[in-house]
C-alpha positions in Angstrom: 13.5 174.8 103.2 15.2 172.3 100.8 12.6 170.5 100.2 9.7 173.2 99.7 12.6 175.1 97.1 13.2 171.8 95.0 9.6 171.3 94.6 8.9 174.4 92.6 11.8 173.9 90.7 11.0 170.2 89.7 7.0 171.8 88.8 8.8 174.3 86.5 10.7 171.9 84.5 7.6 169.4 84.2 6.0 172.4 82.8 8.9 173.7 80.7 9.0 169.9 79.2 5.1 170.1 78.5 5.9 173.5 77.0 8.3 172.0 74.6 6.8 168.9 73.7 3.9 171.0 72.8 5.5 173.0 70.8 6.9 170.0 68.9 3.7 168.8 68.5 2.3 171.8 66.8 5.3 172.0 64.5 4.8 168.5 63.1 0.8 169.4 63.1 1.5 172.5 60.9 4.4 170.8 58.6 1.7 167.9 58.1 -1.1 170.7 56.9 1.5 172.6 54.8 1.9 169.3 52.9 -1.1 168.0 52.5 -2.2 171.7 50.9 0.5 171.9 48.8 -0.5 168.3 47.4 -3.8 169.7 47.0 -2.0 172.4 45.5 -0.4 170.1 43.2 -3.7 168.2 42.2 -5.2 171.1 40.5 -2.1 172.3 38.5 -2.4 168.2 37.1 -5.3 168.7 36.0 -4.9 171.6 34.4 -2.6 170.1 31.8 -5.9 168.4 30.3 -6.4 169.9 26.5 -10.0 169.6 26.9 -10.4 168.2 23.6 -14.0 167.2 24.3 -15.1 170.6 25.4 -16.4 171.1 21.9 -19.9 168.8 21.5 -19.9 167.3 18.4 -22.6 164.6 19.3 -24.8 164.5 22.6 -25.8 161.9 24.7 -29.0 160.1 24.2 -28.3 160.9 20.4 -29.4 157.9 17.9 -27.9 158.1 14.5 -28.6 156.3 11.6 -26.5 156.3 8.2 -25.7 154.9 5.3 -22.7 154.3 2.9 -23.0 153.4 -0.6 -21.0 153.6 -4.0 -21.2 152.2 -7.4 -18.9 151.9 -10.1 -17.6 150.4 -13.2 -14.6 149.5 -15.3 -14.2 149.4 -19.0 -11.3 148.8 -21.4 -11.3 152.1 -22.9 -11.3 153.6 -19.1 -7.8 152.8 -18.3 -4.1 153.3 -20.1 -2.8 150.3 -18.2 -5.2 148.3 -20.9 -3.1 149.3 -23.9 -0.9 146.9 -22.9 -3.1 144.5 -23.7 -4.6 143.8 -27.1 -8.3 143.0 -27.9 -9.2 142.6 -25.1 -13.1 143.0 -23.8 -13.7 144.0 -20.6 -17.0 145.2 -18.3 -16.9 145.1 -14.7 -19.1 146.6 -12.0 -19.1 147.4 -8.3 -21.4 147.7 -6.2 -21.5 148.4 -2.0 -24.2 149.2 0.4 -23.5 149.5 4.6 -26.4 150.8 6.6 -25.5 151.1 10.0 -26.9 152.0 13.5 -25.0 153.8 16.5 -26.0 155.5 19.3 -24.4 158.0 21.9 -23.9 157.0 25.7 -21.7 159.7 26.7 -21.3 162.8 24.8 -18.4 162.2 22.1 -18.9 158.5 22.1 -21.0 156.3 20.5 -21.0 152.8 19.6 -22.8 150.9 16.4 -23.9 148.3 14.4 -23.1 148.0 10.5 -24.0 146.0 8.1 -23.0 145.6 4.2 -23.2 143.8 1.1 -20.5 143.7 -2.2 -21.2 142.5 -5.3 -18.3 142.8 -8.3 -19.7 141.2 -11.5 -18.5 141.1 -14.8 -16.8 139.4 -17.8 -13.4 139.4 -19.3 -14.5 138.5 -23.0 -11.0 138.0 -25.2 -7.7 138.5 -23.8 -4.5 138.6 -25.9 -1.1 139.6 -24.0 1.6 140.7 -26.4 4.1 141.9 -24.2 7.4 141.6 -27.4 9.0 139.1 -25.3 10.3 135.9 -26.7 11.1 132.9 -23.6 11.3 129.3 -24.2 9.2 130.1 -27.7 6.0 132.1 -26.1 5.4 135.2 -27.3 2.0 135.8 -26.5 -1.0 134.6 -24.1 -4.6 133.7 -24.7 -7.7 134.4 -22.8 -11.2 133.6 -23.4 -14.6 133.4 -21.6 -13.5 134.6 -18.7 -16.6 135.9 -15.9 -16.1 137.1 -12.2 -18.5 136.9 -9.7 -17.4 137.7 -5.9 -20.4 138.3 -3.5 -19.8 139.0 0.2 -21.6 139.9 3.3 -20.4 141.7 6.7 -21.1 142.8 10.0 -19.2 145.0 12.5 -19.1 146.5 15.6 -17.4 149.7 15.6 -16.7 152.7 18.1 -16.7 156.1 17.5 -14.9 159.3 19.6 -15.6 162.6 18.2 -13.9 165.6 18.8 -15.5 169.0 17.8 -13.6 171.6 16.2 -15.4 174.7 16.6 -17.6 176.1 19.2 -21.0 175.5 17.6 -20.0 171.6 17.0 -20.5 171.9 13.4 -17.0 170.4 12.2 -15.7 167.6 13.7 -13.0 164.9 13.5 -13.8 161.0 13.7 -11.6 158.4 15.0 -13.3 154.6 14.7 -12.5 151.8 15.3 -14.0 149.1 13.8 -14.0 145.0 14.4 -15.5 143.4 10.9 -16.4 139.9 9.8 -17.3 138.8 6.4 -18.1 135.8 4.3 -18.9 135.0 0.9 -18.0 133.1 -2.4 -16.0 134.1 -5.7 -17.0 132.5 -9.1 -14.5 132.2 -11.8 -15.9 130.5 -15.3 -14.0 130.3 -18.6 -14.7 128.6 -22.0 -17.4 127.1 -23.2 -19.7 124.6 -24.0 -17.8 121.1 -23.1 -14.6 122.8 -22.6 -16.4 125.6 -19.9 -14.9 125.0 -16.4 -16.1 126.8 -12.9 -14.0 127.9 -10.1 -15.7 128.1 -6.8 -13.7 129.5 -3.5 -15.3 130.6 -0.1 -14.2 133.6 1.8 -14.0 134.5 5.6 -12.5 137.4 7.2 -11.7 139.1 10.5 -10.4 142.7 10.3 -9.9 144.7 13.3 -9.6 148.6 11.5 -8.7 151.6 12.8 -10.3 154.7 10.5 -10.3 158.4 10.7 -12.0 160.7 9.2 -14.1 164.2 9.1 -17.9 165.1 9.9 -20.1 168.3 9.4 -22.8 169.0 9.9 -24.8 170.3 6.7 -27.8 170.3 8.2 -28.8 171.0 12.0 -29.3 166.9 11.9 -27.5 165.1 9.1 -24.5 165.1 8.9 -21.8 164.4 5.8 -18.8 162.1 6.9 -15.6 161.1 5.0 -13.5 158.3 6.9 -10.4 156.5 5.5 -9.1 152.7 6.3 -5.7 153.2 7.5 -5.0 149.2 8.0 -5.1 147.0 11.5 -5.0 143.4 12.2 -6.7 140.8 9.9 -7.5 137.4 9.4 -8.6 135.4 6.0 -9.6 132.1 5.1 -10.0 131.0 1.3 -11.1 127.5 0.7 -11.2 126.5 -2.9 -14.0 124.2 -4.5 -14.5 121.8 -7.1 -17.6 120.9 -9.4 -18.6 118.7 -6.8 -18.4 120.8 -4.0 -15.4 119.2 -2.4 -12.7 121.6 -0.8 -9.7 120.9 -2.8 -7.5 123.7 -1.3 -7.5 125.8 1.8 -5.2 128.9 2.5 -5.0 131.1 6.1 -3.4 134.3 6.1 -3.1 136.6 9.1 -1.2 140.2 8.9 -1.0 143.7 10.5 -0.9 146.9 9.0 -1.2 150.1 9.0 -0.7 152.9 6.2 -3.4 154.7 4.6 -5.4 153.0 2.2 -7.2 155.5 -0.7 -9.3 152.4 -1.5 -11.0 152.6 1.7 -12.6 155.7 1.3 -16.3 155.9 2.9 -18.3 159.0 2.1 -21.6 159.0 3.9 -25.1 160.7 5.2 -26.0 160.3 8.6 -29.3 161.1 10.4 -28.9 162.5 14.4 -31.8 161.9 16.1 -32.7 163.1 19.8 -35.2 164.4 21.6 -35.9 168.4 21.1 -37.5 168.9 24.8 -34.0 167.7 26.1 
C-alpha cells in the first residue's frame, strides 16, 4: 500500500516542477520579446530625429552641370581715395579671371566636379612720388619710376558640392562646396628704362583646401545662378625668385590655416543643368 501511494506523489511532484520550469521559460521568452519590441520601437524614434534636410531636391541624380564664372576689372589712380596720399602717381591695372567647370550629380543633392582657371593681372605703375610729411634721417619722400607688373596663373581643382533645397519646388537652395585647388603662375616686375632697366621674376605654386558656402537660384528651368564666397581653409605656398639668367636666387615656403570670410573671394556664375527629359 505504501509503494502504491508514494509513486503517484512522486509523479505529481515531477509534474509540478515541470510546470514551474515551463512557466519560468515562458516568462523569460516574454521578457526577451518585450525587450526586442522595445528596441524595435526605439529605432524609429531615433530615425524621427532626422531633420530631413535632403527632403527638398535641388539637384537630381544623373544631372550634368556645365558652368562658368568670370570677372574683369580695372584700377586707376582716380578710382581710389587711398591714392590721395600719393603725389604724381600714374597707375593703370587690369585684372581678368575665367573659370569654367564641369560637375556630375552622383546622387540627389550631391555632385563632384572639375574646375579650370586662368587669372591675369597686368598694368603699370608709372611715376610714384610718396610724400607723407615725415622727416627721418633726412629722408622726406621716395620716388619710384616706370614700374610694370604682370601676374599670370593657371589653376585646376576638384570639388564636391552639397545642395539643400529651401523650398519644395527646388528653386532656391544652399550650396556647401569643398574644393582642393592647385595653382601655378609667374610674376614679372620691371622698373627703370634703358641701361638701368631691371626685371624680377618669380614662379609661384600653391595648394589649397577651401570651403565655399553659397546660394543658388534657378532663373530658368535648366539655368541656375550661383553665388559662393570663400571662408578660408588650409593652404601651402611656394615662391621661387629668379635672376635674369633664370637661376633661383631665393625661395620661400609658407603654410597656413585660416577660417574667415573673404569678400575678395566671391564667385558669381551661371550653371546649366542638363538631364534626360524622359527620366
